[in-house]
Each structure stands twice: as C-alpha cells, then as structure tokens.
N, CA, C and O atoms as a DFTB+ gen file, in Angstrom:
652 C
 N C O
     1  1      93.807    -111.300       2.112
     2  2      93.865    -111.935       3.321
     3  2      92.590    -112.579       3.694
     4  3      92.530    -113.461       4.550
     5  1      91.543    -112.116       3.024
     6  2      90.167    -112.558       3.369
     7  2      89.658    -113.773       2.547
     8  3      88.504    -114.198       2.615
     9  1      90.550    -114.241       1.833
    10  2      90.289    -115.444       0.969
    11  2      91.019    -116.517       1.424
    12  3      92.159    -116.303       1.835
    13  1      90.487    -117.838       1.425
    14  2      91.108    -118.973       1.707
    15  2      91.962    -119.529       0.483
    16  3      91.961    -118.847      -0.542
    17  1      92.623    -120.604       0.507
    18  2      93.278    -121.238      -0.531
    19  2      92.426    -121.489      -1.673
    20  3      92.825    -121.191      -2.799
    21  1      91.138    -122.082      -1.461
    22  2      90.190    -122.461      -2.378
    23  2      89.377    -121.237      -2.891
    24  3      88.336    -121.450      -3.514
    25  1      89.756    -120.101      -2.683
    26  2      89.023    -118.864      -3.155
    27  2      87.686    -118.624      -2.601
    28  3      86.860    -117.918      -3.180
    29  1      87.463    -119.230      -1.439
    30  2      86.199    -119.145      -0.711
    31  2      86.383    -118.172       0.457
    32  3      87.297    -118.283       1.274
    33  1      85.472    -117.233       0.481
    34  2      85.576    -116.177       1.562
    35  2      85.444    -116.653       2.923
    36  3      84.518    -117.411       3.211
    37  1      86.315    -116.264       3.812
    38  2      86.176    -116.666       5.225
    39  2      85.497    -115.581       5.965
    40  3      85.041    -115.781       7.091
    41  1      85.415    -114.426       5.359
    42  2      84.785    -113.333       6.028
    43  2      83.263    -113.174       5.527
    44  3      82.975    -113.174       4.330
    45  1      82.379    -113.048       6.494
    46  2      80.950    -112.924       6.015
    47  2      80.799    -111.617       5.300
    48  3      81.422    -110.587       5.558
    49  1      79.780    -111.810       4.250
    50  2      79.599    -110.608       3.397
    51  2      79.269    -109.344       4.155
    52  3      79.737    -108.248       3.847
    53  1      78.412    -109.555       5.193
    54  2      78.031    -108.267       5.922
    55  2      79.241    -107.552       6.514
    56  3      79.258    -106.321       6.523
    57  1      80.254    -108.263       7.010
    58  2      81.413    -107.706       7.508
    59  2      82.262    -107.227       6.359
    60  3      82.802    -106.129       6.489
    61  1      82.443    -107.898       5.274
    62  2      83.147    -107.303       4.238
    63  2      82.584    -105.947       3.642
    64  3      83.340    -105.032       3.317
    65  1      81.257    -105.881       3.525
    66  2      80.626    -104.766       3.151
    67  2      80.953    -103.478       4.076
    68  3      81.126    -102.315       3.709
    69  1      80.983    -103.951       5.216
    70  2      81.232    -102.837       6.364
    71  2      82.688    -102.180       6.066
    72  3      82.888    -100.969       6.163
    73  1      83.542    -102.991       5.743
    74  2      84.986    -102.391       5.565
    75  2      85.493    -102.162       4.309
    76  3      86.484    -101.450       4.147
    77  1      84.809    -102.790       3.244
    78  2      85.256    -102.711       1.890
    79  2      84.012    -102.484       1.006
    80  3      83.646    -103.382       0.248
    81  1      83.372    -101.344       1.079
    82  2      82.218    -101.009       0.331
    83  2      82.428     -99.879      -0.701
    84  3      82.347     -98.679      -0.440
    85  1      82.717    -100.436      -1.946
    86  2      83.100     -99.475      -3.003
    87  2      81.897     -98.463      -3.276
    88  3      82.130     -97.265      -3.439
    89  1      80.805     -98.900      -3.313
    90  2      79.640     -98.046      -3.636
    91  2      79.475     -96.919      -2.569
    92  3      79.119     -95.786      -2.894
    93  1      79.770     -97.304      -1.187
    94  2      79.611     -96.273      -0.218
    95  2      80.799     -95.281      -0.389
    96  3      80.623     -94.071      -0.243
    97  1      82.011     -95.813      -0.699
    98  2      83.182     -94.841      -0.899
    99  2      82.903     -93.906      -2.089
   100  3      83.313     -92.746      -2.056
   101  1      82.284     -94.337      -3.032
   102  2      81.835     -93.491      -4.221
   103  2      80.901     -92.528      -3.843
   104  3      80.998     -91.362      -4.224
   105  1      79.893     -92.976      -3.033
   106  2      78.930     -91.859      -2.629
   107  2      79.422     -90.836      -1.648
   108  3      78.999     -89.680      -1.612
   109  1      80.301     -91.309      -0.892
   110  2      81.069     -90.351       0.077
   111  2      81.929     -89.382      -0.793
   112  3      81.970     -88.191      -0.485
   113  1      82.540     -89.804      -1.750
   114  2      83.371     -88.970      -2.567
   115  2      82.514     -88.019      -3.410
   116  3      82.907     -86.867      -3.592
   117  1      81.381     -88.445      -3.923
   118  2      80.464     -87.555      -4.587
   119  2      79.808     -86.491      -3.762
   120  3      79.419     -85.421      -4.230
   121  1      79.704     -86.857      -2.472
   122  2      79.290     -85.852      -1.494
   123  2      80.245     -84.783      -1.290
   124  3      79.912     -83.612      -1.105
   125  1      81.502     -85.229      -1.329
   126  2      82.521     -84.212      -1.175
   127  2      82.648     -83.304      -2.442
   128  3      82.961     -82.116      -2.361
   129  1      82.418     -83.864      -3.464
   130  2      82.402     -83.115      -4.772
   131  2      81.332     -82.108      -4.758
   132  3      81.470     -80.985      -5.245
   133  1      80.151     -82.579      -4.129
   134  2      78.951     -81.689      -4.068
   135  2      79.291     -80.592      -3.105
   136  3      78.999     -79.429      -3.383
   137  1      79.917     -80.919      -1.947
   138  2      80.160     -79.803      -0.997
   139  2      81.155     -78.764      -1.634
   140  3      81.035     -77.571      -1.357
   141  1      82.035     -79.163      -2.398
   142  2      82.799     -78.128      -3.077
   143  2      82.059     -77.383      -4.041
   144  3      82.277     -76.180      -4.185
   145  1      81.148     -78.028      -4.756
   146  2      80.223     -77.233      -5.734
   147  2      79.394     -76.133      -4.965
   148  3      79.191     -75.046      -5.505
   149  1      78.933     -76.405      -3.750
   150  2      78.277     -75.467      -3.030
   151  2      79.110     -74.059      -2.661
   152  3      78.586     -72.965      -2.449
   153  1      80.402     -74.338      -2.641
   154  2      81.451     -73.211      -2.310
   155  2      81.864     -72.516      -3.542
   156  3      81.968     -71.290      -3.587
   157  1      82.124     -73.378      -4.653
   158  2      82.763     -72.707      -5.785
   159  2      82.485     -73.504      -6.915
   160  3      82.067     -74.654      -6.786
   161  1      82.716     -72.906      -8.170
   162  2      82.394     -73.659      -9.382
   163  2      83.662     -74.220     -10.079
   164  3      83.636     -74.697     -11.214
   165  1      84.717     -74.130      -9.347
   166  2      86.098     -74.585      -9.851
   167  2      86.296     -76.109      -9.964
   168  3      85.575     -76.861      -9.308
   169  1      87.206     -76.557     -10.736
   170  2      87.692     -77.870     -10.757
   171  2      88.714     -78.022      -9.445
   172  3      89.454     -77.121      -9.052
   173  1      88.616     -79.173      -8.929
   174  2      89.343     -79.406      -7.663
   175  2      90.346     -80.510      -7.962
   176  3      90.033     -81.535      -8.568
   177  1      91.593     -80.243      -7.499
   178  2      92.612     -81.267      -7.646
   179  2      92.265     -82.517      -6.714
   180  3      91.743     -82.371      -5.608
   181  1      92.552     -83.583      -7.181
   182  2      92.245     -84.977      -6.452
   183  2      93.140     -84.998      -5.225
   184  3      92.704     -85.521      -4.199
   185  1      94.196     -84.540      -5.247
   186  2      95.036     -84.380      -3.867
   187  2      94.321     -83.585      -2.807
   188  3      94.317     -83.894      -1.616
   189  1      93.673     -82.467      -3.363
   190  2      92.901     -81.745      -2.412
   191  2      91.619     -82.463      -1.877
   192  3      91.293     -82.373      -0.693
   193  1      90.932     -83.153      -2.765
   194  2      89.843     -83.979      -2.365
   195  2      90.217     -85.024      -1.409
   196  3      89.484     -85.234      -0.443
   197  1      91.300     -85.704      -1.591
   198  2      91.801     -86.649      -0.675
   199  2      92.037     -86.091       0.687
   200  3      91.706     -86.691       1.710
   201  1      92.618     -84.928       0.670
   202  2      92.870     -84.235       1.947
   203  2      91.595     -84.100       2.761
   204  3      91.573     -84.478       3.932
   205  1      90.564     -83.585       2.183
   206  2      89.455     -83.242       2.909
   207  2      88.625     -84.554       3.298
   208  3      88.031     -84.670       4.369
   209  1      88.658     -85.524       2.296
   210  2      87.931     -86.736       2.568
   211  2      88.592     -87.457       3.788
   212  3      87.884     -88.060       4.594
   213  1      90.019     -87.390       3.929
   214  2      90.698     -87.874       5.095
   215  2      90.272     -87.249       6.483
   216  3      90.060     -87.888       7.513
   217  1      90.186     -85.880       6.318
   218  2      89.937     -84.995       7.511
   219  2      88.416     -85.470       8.062
   220  3      88.270     -85.697       9.263
   221  1      87.536     -85.577       7.324
   222  2      86.260     -85.924       7.670
   223  2      86.108     -87.522       7.971
   224  3      85.715     -87.866       9.086
   225  1      86.393     -88.409       7.066
   226  2      86.093     -89.746       7.210
   227  2      87.117     -90.624       8.021
   228  3      86.792     -91.685       8.555
   229  1      88.354     -90.100       8.065
   230  2      89.415     -90.857       8.910
   231  2      89.744     -90.175      10.092
   232  3      90.780     -90.527      10.657
   233  1      88.995     -89.163      10.640
   234  2      89.243     -88.388      11.720
   235  2      90.609     -87.728      11.728
   236  3      91.175     -87.561      12.808
   237  1      91.124     -87.377      10.694
   238  2      92.458     -86.728      10.538
   239  2      92.391     -85.232      11.022
   240  3      93.426     -84.621      11.288
   241  1      91.278     -84.720      11.118
   242  2      91.385     -83.224      11.475
   243  2      91.947     -83.072      12.695
   244  3      92.552     -82.020      12.897
   245  1      91.876     -84.020      13.704
   246  2      92.544     -83.831      14.994
   247  2      94.073     -83.826      14.926
   248  3      94.727     -83.335      15.845
   249  1      94.619     -84.341      13.901
   250  2      96.056     -84.244      13.684
   251  2      96.486     -82.779      13.499
   252  3      97.560     -82.343      13.915
   253  1      95.574     -82.063      12.849
   254  2      95.906     -80.607      12.591
   255  2      95.590     -79.709      13.792
   256  3      96.105     -78.604      13.964
   257  1      94.635     -80.325      14.660
   258  2      94.244     -79.551      15.859
   259  2      94.813     -80.355      17.093
   260  3      95.635     -81.263      16.968
   261  1      94.306     -79.941      18.267
   262  2      94.687     -80.726      19.457
   263  2      94.257     -82.143      19.370
   264  3      93.119     -82.421      18.993
   265  1      95.137     -83.065      19.709
   266  2      94.821     -84.551      19.643
   267  2      93.851     -84.978      20.814
   268  3      94.117     -86.004      21.441
   269  1      92.844     -84.302      21.101
   270  2      91.925     -84.798      22.126
   271  2      90.436     -84.337      21.633
   272  3      90.204     -83.370      20.907
   273  1      89.565     -85.162      22.136
   274  2      88.153     -84.824      21.788
   275  2      87.565     -84.027      22.986
   276  3      88.285     -83.709      23.932
   277  1      86.230     -83.706      22.928
   278  2      85.731     -82.796      23.913
   279  2      85.814     -83.339      25.309
   280  3      85.771     -82.544      26.248
   281  1      85.934     -84.687      25.534
   282  2      86.052     -85.171      26.950
   283  2      87.479     -85.182      27.384
   284  3      87.767     -85.678      28.473
   285  1      88.420     -84.655      26.582
   286  2      89.821     -84.601      26.936
   287  2      90.669     -85.997      26.757
   288  3      91.850     -86.128      27.076
   289  1      89.894     -86.939      26.224
   290  2      90.570     -88.205      25.875
   291  2      91.340     -88.130      24.552
   292  3      90.870     -87.598      23.547
   293  1      92.536     -88.690      24.613
   294  2      93.316     -88.702      23.449
   295  2      92.774     -89.533      22.482
   296  3      92.462     -90.687      22.775
   297  1      92.599     -89.012      21.172
   298  2      91.835     -89.786      20.122
   299  2      92.963     -90.037      19.090
   300  3      93.761     -89.165      18.746
   301  1      92.953     -91.288      18.637
   302  2      93.913     -91.689      17.545
   303  2      93.213     -91.654      16.234
   304  3      92.177     -92.285      16.024
   305  1      93.807     -90.899      15.358
   306  2      93.297     -90.820      13.887
   307  2      93.822     -92.019      13.247
   308  3      94.740     -92.700      13.704
   309  1      93.165     -92.248      12.122
   310  2      93.465     -93.419      11.193
   311  2      94.231     -93.046       9.918
   312  3      93.681     -93.054       8.817
   313  1      95.398     -92.750      10.085
   314  2      96.279     -92.401       8.992
   315  2      96.383     -93.624       7.987
   316  3      96.413     -93.449       6.769
   317  1      96.434     -94.806       8.550
   318  2      96.516     -95.890       7.669
   319  2      95.427     -96.059       6.679
   320  3      95.633     -96.411       5.518
   321  1      94.112     -95.762       7.239
   322  2      92.985     -95.725       6.271
   323  2      93.153     -94.593       5.231
   324  3      92.683     -94.788       4.110
   325  1      93.684     -93.607       5.458
   326  2      93.957     -92.572       4.468
   327  2      94.932     -93.149       3.355
   328  3      94.732     -92.819       2.186
   329  1      95.835     -93.881       3.633
   330  2      96.873     -94.391       2.609
   331  2      96.011     -95.487       1.871
   332  3      96.060     -95.554       0.643
   333  1      95.227     -96.342       2.603
   334  2      94.427     -97.350       1.956
   335  2      93.589     -96.694       1.004
   336  3      93.607     -97.102      -0.157
   337  1      92.838     -95.714       1.335
   338  2      91.852     -95.161       0.415
   339  2      92.505     -94.429      -0.745
   340  3      91.912     -94.349      -1.821
   341  1      93.754     -93.871      -0.556
   342  2      94.495     -93.273      -1.564
   343  2      94.689     -94.254      -2.781
   344  3      94.700     -93.926      -3.968
   345  1      94.852     -95.614      -2.224
   346  2      95.006     -96.605      -3.390
   347  2      93.823     -96.916      -4.136
   348  3      93.882     -97.365      -5.281
   349  1      92.729     -96.691      -3.517
   350  2      91.390     -96.996      -4.171
   351  2      90.950     -95.782      -5.049
   352  3      89.983     -95.908      -5.800
   353  1      91.590     -94.695      -4.973
   354  2      90.973     -93.449      -5.538
   355  2      90.936     -93.429      -7.056
   356  3      89.996     -92.838      -7.587
   357  1      91.830     -93.993      -7.786
   358  2      91.761     -94.098      -9.159
   359  2      90.568     -94.863      -9.736
   360  3      90.029     -94.547     -10.797
   361  1      90.179     -95.920      -8.945
   362  2      88.993     -96.748      -9.446
   363  2      87.728     -95.759      -9.103
   364  3      86.790     -95.638      -9.891
   365  1      87.786     -95.137      -7.984
   366  2      86.565     -94.326      -7.594
   367  2      86.437     -93.179      -8.717
   368  3      85.313     -92.979      -9.175
   369  1      87.467     -92.449      -9.165
   370  2      87.491     -91.478     -10.088
   371  2      86.880     -92.090     -11.437
   372  3      85.917     -91.606     -12.032
   373  1      87.514     -93.104     -11.781
   374  2      86.990     -93.804     -13.130
   375  2      85.486     -94.083     -13.068
   376  3      84.720     -93.756     -13.975
   377  1      85.095     -94.729     -11.907
   378  2      83.674     -94.972     -11.669
   379  2      82.803     -93.727     -11.755
   380  3      81.765     -93.724     -12.416
   381  1      83.249     -92.652     -11.065
   382  2      82.410     -91.374     -11.081
   383  2      82.366     -90.760     -12.440
   384  3      81.347     -90.240     -12.896
   385  1      83.525     -90.838     -13.084
   386  2      83.705     -90.268     -14.390
   387  2      82.777     -91.126     -15.518
   388  3      82.114     -90.541     -16.375
   389  1      82.821     -92.418     -15.407
   390  2      82.119     -93.378     -16.283
   391  2      80.628     -93.051     -16.087
   392  3      79.875     -93.010     -17.061
   393  1      80.173     -92.807     -14.769
   394  2      78.685     -92.739     -14.580
   395  2      78.267     -91.265     -14.878
   396  3      77.096     -90.898     -14.776
   397  1      79.237     -90.482     -15.233
   398  2      78.926     -89.086     -15.755
   399  2      78.511     -88.182     -14.509
   400  3      77.855     -87.152     -14.661
   401  1      78.929     -88.627     -13.305
   402  2      78.623     -87.756     -12.041
   403  2      79.703     -86.606     -11.946
   404  3      79.480     -85.583     -11.298
   405  1      80.881     -86.827     -12.624
   406  2      81.908     -85.646     -12.564
   407  2      82.807     -85.753     -13.821
   408  3      83.027     -86.831     -14.371
   409  1      83.309     -84.576     -14.239
   410  2      84.110     -84.568     -15.408
   411  2      85.479     -84.616     -14.819
   412  3      85.783     -83.974     -13.814
   413  1      86.343     -85.438     -15.506
   414  2      87.786     -85.643     -15.178
   415  2      88.651     -84.951     -16.189
   416  3      88.503     -85.086     -17.403
   417  1      89.608     -84.164     -15.588
   418  2      90.627     -83.583     -16.471
   419  2      91.849     -83.941     -16.049
   420  3      92.162     -83.691     -14.885
   421  1      92.689     -84.545     -16.858
   422  2      94.058     -85.113     -16.515
   423  2      94.108     -86.542     -17.084
   424  3      93.229     -87.060     -17.774
   425  1      95.308     -87.123     -16.678
   426  2      95.742     -88.389     -17.010
   427  2      95.896     -89.244     -15.878
   428  3      96.838     -89.003     -15.123
   429  1      95.066     -90.287     -15.607
   430  2      95.202     -90.985     -14.454
   431  2      96.564     -91.737     -14.116
   432  3      96.784     -92.247     -13.017
   433  1      97.387     -91.746     -15.110
   434  2      98.699     -92.355     -14.999
   435  2      99.669     -91.382     -14.412
   436  3     100.795     -91.747     -14.074
   437  1      99.246     -90.125     -14.280
   438  2     100.074     -89.060     -13.797
   439  2      99.952     -88.788     -12.320
   440  3      99.245     -89.544     -11.654
   441  1     100.548     -87.824     -11.772
   442  2     100.412     -87.560     -10.256
   443  2      98.982     -87.022     -10.056
   444  3      98.345     -86.384     -10.894
   445  1      98.601     -87.351      -8.908
   446  2      97.131     -86.900      -8.445
   447  2      97.092     -85.345      -8.413
   448  3      95.986     -84.806      -8.436
   449  1      98.198     -84.598      -8.363
   450  2      98.107     -83.175      -8.365
   451  2      97.801     -82.637      -9.714
   452  3      97.394     -81.482      -9.841
   453  1      97.987     -83.452     -10.759
   454  2      97.722     -83.108     -12.028
   455  2      96.287     -83.442     -12.584
   456  3      95.929     -83.136     -13.721
   457  1      95.548     -84.062     -11.718
   458  2      94.222     -84.515     -12.149
   459  2      93.147     -83.549     -11.401
   460  3      93.319     -83.272     -10.213
   461  1      92.178     -83.109     -12.032
   462  2      91.017     -82.273     -11.501
   463  2      89.676     -83.026     -11.743
   464  3      89.494     -83.807     -12.677
   465  1      88.837     -82.728     -10.876
   466  2      87.354     -83.246     -10.965
   467  2      86.477     -82.047     -10.735
   468  3      86.785     -81.080     -10.039
   469  1      85.292     -82.218     -11.428
   470  2      84.181     -81.193     -11.153
   471  2      82.897     -82.003     -11.358
   472  3      82.647     -82.693     -12.347
   473  1      82.112     -81.820     -10.276
   474  2      80.803     -82.540     -10.386
   475  2      79.926     -81.969     -11.553
   476  3      79.945     -80.775     -11.853
   477  1      79.184     -82.875     -12.167
   478  2      78.310     -82.558     -13.127
   479  2      76.865     -82.356     -12.730
   480  3      76.551     -82.790     -11.622
   481  1      75.883     -81.729     -13.507
   482  2      74.587     -81.642     -12.996
   483  2      73.961     -82.927     -12.652
   484  3      73.105     -82.958     -11.767
   485  1      74.331     -84.028     -13.303
   486  2      73.804     -85.365     -12.981
   487  2      74.294     -85.727     -11.543
   488  3      73.486     -86.227     -10.760
   489  1      75.560     -85.498     -11.170
   490  2      76.047     -85.804      -9.989
   491  2      75.382     -85.014      -8.860
   492  3      75.115     -85.562      -7.791
   493  1      75.097     -83.638      -9.113
   494  2      74.501     -82.825      -8.237
   495  2      73.093     -83.376      -7.950
   496  3      72.691     -83.461      -6.790
   497  1      72.374     -83.735      -8.953
   498  2      70.965     -84.168      -8.781
   499  2      70.851     -85.471      -7.999
   500  3      69.877     -85.669      -7.273
   501  1      71.860     -86.389      -8.139
   502  2      71.927     -87.577      -7.350
   503  2      72.008     -87.240      -5.794
   504  3      71.233     -87.724      -4.969
   505  1      72.969     -86.413      -5.513
   506  2      72.967     -85.954      -4.098
   507  2      71.799     -85.215      -3.670
   508  3      71.295     -85.448      -2.571
   509  1      71.362     -84.398      -4.403
   510  2      70.176     -83.604      -3.917
   511  2      68.865     -84.405      -3.774
   512  3      67.924     -84.001      -3.091
   513  1      68.863     -85.480      -4.409
   514  2      67.642     -86.434      -4.317
   515  2      67.762     -87.398      -3.301
   516  3      66.795     -88.063      -2.929
   517  1      69.015     -87.525      -2.778
   518  2      69.166     -88.505      -1.620
   519  2      68.369     -88.131      -0.417
   520  3      68.343     -86.963      -0.028
   521  1      67.706     -89.106       0.194
   522  2      66.834     -88.721       1.269
   523  2      67.475     -89.433       2.476
   524  3      66.769     -90.133       3.202
   525  1      68.743     -89.282       2.706
   526  2      69.428     -89.960       3.729
   527  2      70.115     -89.051       4.774
   528  3      70.982     -88.271       4.379
   529  1      69.798     -89.099       6.025
   530  2      70.319     -88.186       7.030
   531  2      71.877     -88.394       7.001
   532  3      72.588     -87.395       7.107
   533  1      72.447     -89.639       6.862
   534  2      73.850     -89.932       6.872
   535  2      74.566     -89.023       5.819
   536  3      75.583     -88.402       6.127
   537  1      74.034     -88.960       4.613
   538  2      74.651     -88.284       3.531
   539  2      74.444     -86.822       3.672
   540  3      75.361     -86.078       3.325
   541  1      73.363     -86.335       4.133
   542  2      73.095     -84.968       4.418
   543  2      74.030     -84.330       5.499
   544  3      74.501     -83.193       5.461
   545  1      74.215     -85.298       6.493
   546  2      75.218     -84.701       7.655
   547  2      76.696     -84.750       7.104
   548  3      77.504     -83.868       7.397
   549  1      76.999     -85.765       6.336
   550  2      78.267     -85.985       5.746
   551  2      78.522     -84.707       4.886
   552  3      79.550     -84.048       5.047
   553  1      77.658     -84.399       4.054
   554  2      77.932     -83.261       3.231
   555  2      78.119     -81.953       4.042
   556  3      78.952     -81.116       3.694
   557  1      77.318     -81.790       5.142
   558  2      77.598     -80.579       5.880
   559  2      78.830     -80.648       6.675
   560  3      79.413     -79.619       7.016
   561  1      79.274     -81.890       7.004
   562  2      80.669     -81.986       7.720
   563  2      81.731     -81.516       6.709
   564  3      82.667     -80.790       7.042
   565  1      81.536     -81.967       5.451
   566  2      82.489     -81.488       4.386
   567  2      82.529     -79.916       4.210
   568  3      83.583     -79.290       4.103
   569  1      81.324     -79.370       4.190
   570  2      81.314     -77.980       3.901
   571  2      81.999     -77.214       5.080
   572  3      82.727     -76.237       4.904
   573  1      81.697     -77.746       6.282
   574  2      82.333     -77.137       7.518
   575  2      83.800     -77.222       7.444
   576  3      84.517     -76.235       7.606
   577  1      84.215     -78.321       7.215
   578  2      85.780     -78.488       7.173
   579  2      86.439     -77.703       6.039
   580  3      87.485     -77.075       6.205
   581  1      85.789     -77.768       4.896
   582  2      86.351     -76.899       3.783
   583  2      86.439     -75.382       4.191
   584  3      87.390     -74.684       3.839
   585  1      85.452     -74.938       4.911
   586  2      85.512     -73.586       5.429
   587  2      86.383     -73.305       6.439
   588  3      86.815     -72.157       6.544
   589  1      86.782     -74.338       7.356
   590  2      87.582     -74.096       8.441
   591  2      89.024     -74.475       8.370
   592  3      89.812     -73.994       9.184
   593  1      89.456     -75.387       7.355
   594  2      90.658     -75.809       7.337
   595  2      91.342     -75.617       6.021
   596  3      90.816     -76.133       5.035
   597  1      92.336     -75.008       5.897
   598  2      92.912     -74.640       4.568
   599  2      93.725     -75.801       3.970
   600  3      94.434     -76.502       4.692
   601  1      93.619     -75.995       2.670
   602  2      94.415     -76.985       1.950
   603  2      95.804     -76.381       1.699
   604  3      95.920     -75.675       0.697
   605  1      96.847     -76.569       2.471
   606  2      98.076     -76.023       2.244
   607  2      99.056     -77.294       2.161
   608  3      98.779     -78.412       2.593
   609  1     100.263     -76.916       1.523
   610  2     101.308     -77.998       1.597
   611  2     101.639     -78.350       2.967
   612  3     101.828     -79.546       3.189
   613  1     101.739     -77.550       3.897
   614  2     102.195     -77.791       5.244
   615  2     101.118     -78.686       5.872
   616  3     101.474     -79.717       6.442
   617  1      99.757     -78.334       5.798
   618  2      98.867     -79.221       6.254
   619  2      98.768     -80.546       5.687
   620  3      98.532     -81.498       6.431
   621  1      98.925     -80.700       4.446
   622  2      99.022     -81.970       3.735
   623  2     100.225     -82.806       4.399
   624  3     100.104     -84.004       4.657
   625  1     101.322     -82.120       4.636
   626  2     102.586     -82.857       4.946
   627  2     102.168     -83.323       6.373
   628  3     102.481     -84.475       6.674
   629  1     101.511     -82.581       7.272
   630  2     101.267     -83.036       8.567
   631  2     100.338     -84.324       8.550
   632  3     100.493     -85.239       9.359
   633  1      99.396     -84.324       7.599
   634  2      98.457     -85.485       7.472
   635  2      99.203     -86.721       7.015
   636  3      99.061     -87.818       7.554
   637  1     100.008     -86.482       5.990
   638  2     100.721     -87.564       5.396
   639  2     101.987     -88.053       6.129
   640  3     102.261     -89.253       6.164
   641  1     102.755     -87.116       6.712
   642  2     104.019     -87.488       7.389
   643  2     103.988     -87.375       8.782
   644  3     104.851     -87.961       9.435
   645  1     103.007     -86.619       9.414
   646  2     103.139     -86.376      10.768
   647  2     103.899     -85.098      11.063
   648  3     104.473     -84.521      10.139
   649  1     103.938     -84.605      12.342
   650  2     104.548     -83.373      12.584
   651  2     106.080     -83.572      12.646
   652  3     106.820     -82.610      12.852
C-alpha cells in the first residue's frame, strides 16, 4: 500500500523505517534469545519466543492481566501487530541463523512449534557489546516477563484468540 503505480514510494523513508525496520526487529528478537540464555541453556520453541516478544513489544501482557495501566486508563494492546510480526518471523529466523547469531533446529516449512532456536556465543557477544540503553532495558523487560508470565497453552490462546 505504500507504493504508487510507478513503484515510487509515497511514504518518506524515515516513516517507513519507523514502522518497517527489519534490522530493529532482528535485534529485538536477538535480545529475547539473549534473555532466555540468561535463564537457561535450552533451545526455545519459536512459538514461545513469539509469545514473549508479543507480551513485551506489543503490550499484550495487559491482555493476561487487568486491562488498565497504573493511572486506571484502559489500555488497548496491539494484537494486530502480533499477527503481522508472526508473518515476518521466518525471515528473521533465517537472518539470525545465516548471521550465525543462533542455531536453528527444525524445518521452516513446518509448524512454528516444531522449530527451536538457541543463541550462539556470537549472538551473545553482539548483545553484550551493545552500548544502548534501549536494548539493555528491552532485555531486562524480557527477563522480567519470562520470570513472571508462564508460557502455557491457555495463555497463548488468550493472546491469539482473546478470552
């Protein structure tokens, strides 16, 4: 929709980068893998990674909790963004795997439940070398959510289908 008939972008690049930034999505996903590596050395299913990514990045945690923020104002989560991101995940997995930031186990043509990822030492060092308050805070948010919200079939159903 952001292209005209002559294949000329009608959206300024700065706005397009804000809403469609593949490198930022890749780094956010790598931060999530890193957060899991701080908790455990196991391989993580992509469906579980998507769950936690959505809780933090799309404000979906409030769907599992009360639907209000600290001020008592009703907050609307972005379930649509979760499903849009789900359609991008295969490219992100391929990129992370190609860059050797994570090992991929499984077949991308299968269900996401059958694919697992694990961060590599190279992936860990990329995150550890980042000198960005944004990524450090994002990683700590991931760790906090991983500690406080269980990945269960019922929680996943609430996120994807509603109550």
